[in-house]
N, C-alpha and C positions, 0 to 999 in steps of 0.2 A: 220500630226504630226510626228515629229522625235522621234525615239525610239532607244535606245542603246542596242544592243545585245552583251553581253560579253561571248564569246566562251571560254570554259574551257576544258582542256584535260590533259592526262598523257603522258609524254614523254617516251623515250626508255632508259633512264639512268639505270644502274644497280649498286648495288643490289636493290635499291628502286627507283621508278620513281619519278619525280618532276611534280608539277602542272605548266601548261603553260596557257596563255590566251592572247586573243586580242579582240578588239571591232570593230564591224561593226554597222554603223549608217544607219538606214532604215527609210522609210517614211510611215510605216504601223504598226498597233498593232497586233501581232500574237494572235490568239484566242487559239491556242493549239500547241503542239510540232510539229505536222505535217505541220504547216504553217511556220516553221522556216527553212530556206534553208541550205543545206550543204555548206561547205566552205573549201577552200584548205589552205595548209601551207607548208612551206619548211621543209621536214622531215630530210634533211641533217644537219639542225641546232639543231635537237632534238634527234639525235641518232636513227632515224627511217627510214633513206633512205640514199643512196649514192648520191654525188653531180651530177653525170651524169644522175640521174633519181630520182629527189628529191621530186616530188609531192606526198603529202599525203592529205587525206580528212577527215573532221570533220563531223560526223553524229550526229545531235542533238538527245539525248535520254531523257532528262529531263530539264524542265524549272523551275526557281525559280524567282518569280517576287515580287516587292514591290513598291508601289508609294510614300513611305516615304523617301527613301534614297537620291534621287536626284530630282531636279526640272524637268529634262528631264526623262521620263519613262526609267527604266533600267530592263532588263531581263538577268539573268544569264542562260546560256545555257550549260549544262553538255553534253559532246560529247564522242562518241567512235571514235577511229582512224581507218580509212580505208586505205588500201595500194593503189598503183597506178591502181590496177585492180578492185578497189572498193569492195574488200573483207576485212573482219576483219584483221587488221594488227597483226602480231605475238606477239606484245606487248599489244594487246587489251584483257586484262584478263576478262573484263566485259562480253564480247561475249561468254566466255567459261563457264559461269554459267547457260546458257540455259534459259528456260522459267521462268517467274516469278512464285513464290509460296507464296501467301499471307497468307497461314497457318503456314509458317515458320517465327517465330518471333525472332528478334535479338535486344539485347541491348549492346551497346559498351560503355566502360568506357575509354575515351581517356585521358591519362595523357601526360604532356608535360612540358618542362622547357622554360623559357623566357630568352634569352640572351640580354645583354645590348646593343649589336649591333652585326653585322655579324662576327662570329668567335671570339667574345669578351667573357668575363666572364659572367657566369649566373647572372641574375639580383639579386642584394643583396650581391654578392661577389665582386663587382667592387668598393664598397664604401669605402674600407679600414677599419681599426680597427678590432676588434674581431667579429666573427660570432657565434651566439648561436648554439649549437649542436641540432640535430634532437630532437623533442619532443614538441616544442611549435608551430610548423607551421601548422600541420594538423588541418584543419577547425579553424585556429587561427584568432585573430584579434589583431591589435596593431601595434606599430612601427616596429616589426620584420617582418611584412608581406609586401611583394612587389608584384606589378602586378595585384592588385584587379581591377583597372579601366579598364584594358584590358579584363580581364575575364568578368566583368559586361557588357561592351559594346558588347563583342562577344555573350553573351547570348541574349541580346536584339535584335541584328542583326539577329541572326539565327531564333529566334521566329518570327520576322517580315517577314522572307522569308518563313515561314511554316515548318522549320526544327524542328523536335520534340526533342528538348533539354529538358531533364527532370530535370536537376539540375547541379550545379557546386560547387566546393569547392577548398580552398587551400589544397595542398597535404603535404605529410610528409617532404619533403625537401624544403629548401629555394629556392624561385623562381620557384617552381613547382606547377602546377595547374592541375585540372581535370574537364572534364564535361561529363555528361552521356547523351546518345542519344539513342532513341528507334524507331524502325520501324517494320511494318509487311510486310514481303517480302524480299527475299534475295537481289534482285537488288536494291529495294528502300532503304534498310538499308546501303549497301555499297555506293550507290550514295550520300545519305544524309551525311555520314561520310566524304566523299571526299569533298563535298561542304562545310561542316562545317570547315574542315581543310583549305580550300581556303580562307574563310572569316577570319579565325584566322591569317593566313599569311598576308592578306592585312591590317588588323587592326594593326598588329605589325609593318609592313612596315611604316605606317603612323607616327608611334612614333619613328622610328629609331631602334626598337627592332628587334630581330630574333627569330623565333620559333624553338626550338630544339626538334626534335622527336627521336633522338638517345636514345636507352634504358638505357644507362649508361654514361651520360655525365660527372658526377663527379666521378672519379675513385680513388681518394685519400681521405681517411677519411671514416667515417661511414655514408654514405648517400644512400638513396633508389634510385633505378632506375625508369624507366617509362615503364608501360605496356599499353596494349589495351585489358583489361579483357573483354571477350566476352561471354555474357549471351545468351543462345539460347534455344529454345523449338519448337518442332513440335506439331501438333495437337494431335498426339498419346501420346506424353509425357504428354500433359496437360490434356487430357480427358480419356485416358485409363490407361497408366502408368503401375505400378506393379514392384515389386522388381526385378523379373527375367528380365524384359524388361530393366530396368536401368543397371543391371549388364551386359546385352548384349551390351549396349552402352559403358560401361567401357572397356569391353574386346575388342571391335571394335577399340576404341581409343588407347588402349595400343598397339595393333597390328600395328596401323598406326603411332605410336609415331615419328618415324624418318621422315616420310613424312610430318607430321604436323609441326614438328620443321623447316623443310626446307621451309615451307610456312608461318612461323610465324614471319618473320622479320630478318634483318641482325644484326650481333653483339649481338645477344640475349644470347650467352654464357657468356657475361660480366654481365648480369642481372640475369640469371637463375643459381644461385650458391648454392642454398639451404639456403640462408640467406635473410634477409629483405623481408619476406613473399613470398618466391618463393621456388619451388622445384628445384632440380638439373636438368640440361638440359638433362642428360642421363638417368633420372628415370621417371617413370610414377606412379602416385598415385592419389587416390581420397579419400575424407573424408568429413563427414558432418561438416559443419561450419569451415573447415580447410583451412585457407588462406595460409598455407604452402604446400598445395597439388596442383598437376596439375589441377585436377577438383575439385572445391568446390561444394558440395551438400548442398544447403540452408537448414536450420533446418527444415522448414516446409515441404520441399520435402522429406527429410529423414524420416519423420514421416508418410507421406501419399504415398510416391513414385508416386507422380503426380506433374508436374510443369516443372521448368527449371533447367539448370545446367550452371555453370560458368567455362569456360576454362580460367585459369589465365596465360597461357603460352605465348599468342601472345605479341610481343613487341610493344612499342608505335609507331614505324615506319612501322609496318606491313601493307601490302596491303589488305584492307578488302575484295576485290574480291577474293583473294587467300585464305584468312582465312575462309570465308564462304564456298568456294568451297570444301575444305577438310573436313569441319565439316559436311556439307550437305551429302557428299559421305559417310562419316563414319556412319552417322545415317541411310542411306540406307542400309548399310552393317548390322547394328544392327537389323533392321527390318527383314532382311533375317535370321540372326542368331536366333532371337527369334521365328520366324516361324518354322525353323528347330527343335528347342528344343520342341515345342508343338507338332509337327507332329511326331516326332520320340521317344522322351523320356519325361516322366512326371517329373522325378526328377533329372535332369542333374545338377551337381555342376559346374557352369560356372567358378568359381574361379580356377579350376584345369586345365583348357584348355591350355596345353602346356606352363607352366610357364617359361620353360627354353628357349623359343624362344625370340629373341630380334631382333630389326630392323623391316622390313616390310614383312609381309606375304601377298600373294595375297588373294583376297576375296574367290577364290575357295579353297585355301589351308586352310583358317580358317573355312570355312563351313565343309570341310572334317574332321577337328579336331573334331568338335562337333559330326559328325556322327560316329567317331571312338571311342568316349569316352564310 
């Protein structure tokens, strides 16, 4: 029986990688990821190698299968990129996340615009005539809404592949949509988001559309940008919690603000202006139910100090492997900070820890600040 294996990987373009793919037809049905062979590609054509030594390799890491999509069985194979020495390529951000942690839960809110064609106007703006201002589009229905058929097909396609999309809606701006995706495990969450983006691009390609992940594609007029709001929780956040612990998280995130912004997507300064439900890119804040804060604390979490947080800063084009990496590391630091507080002081006011510091402090410096208070 012939089976199509569609290999998918991230290239070496900067500031953000592009998705690439190619298909291998085989005569067997792989039972699991270990049965799918590695494959090579020309890295000189993807900014991942020089022409005189161009071989790179695809290491299968996750498979997505559906028998409903085509008459010939099709398996999507998400891959890591290996260099000529069969080591993780320098562009392989997935490999930098380390081992899986299924107690780490992630929910992404992926916003995007639909362009009428490559480098053409956003869908809805190309039709001529007047365009209604923001207000009617968010979760709207009617003649002012465009792109629903793509959003609906994308939802069905992802669900058929086993990708846990939990919802979708028209967004605030014309031609803008969002879907929400949830997964347990830092690798699983990022893999599923990349795979869902791949499917979105392919479905748009079929219609002659183009998916726009730039965080601020419409810069003239009063229009929202696009984000990748990231909801996250650890087992300790969900089951132990406590106001002191959550304030340790806020302090760790504030200390790492510059590092986080560097990993939260390109051109994000055009979106994080302090307007349109964003905090300014050079500021850090948290607030209960505050969609204008860097970190939104859900109302229920602010009442119990158990549960999840929403980082509203990542841009729509952010690399989820990088986003998860810096969030995960900051939570590890927060655990250390809270342990230090309990070990050395019973009544440390974490809000006063070196408010004058900006930029990045090392973990050791921040721990030292707690000890000196």
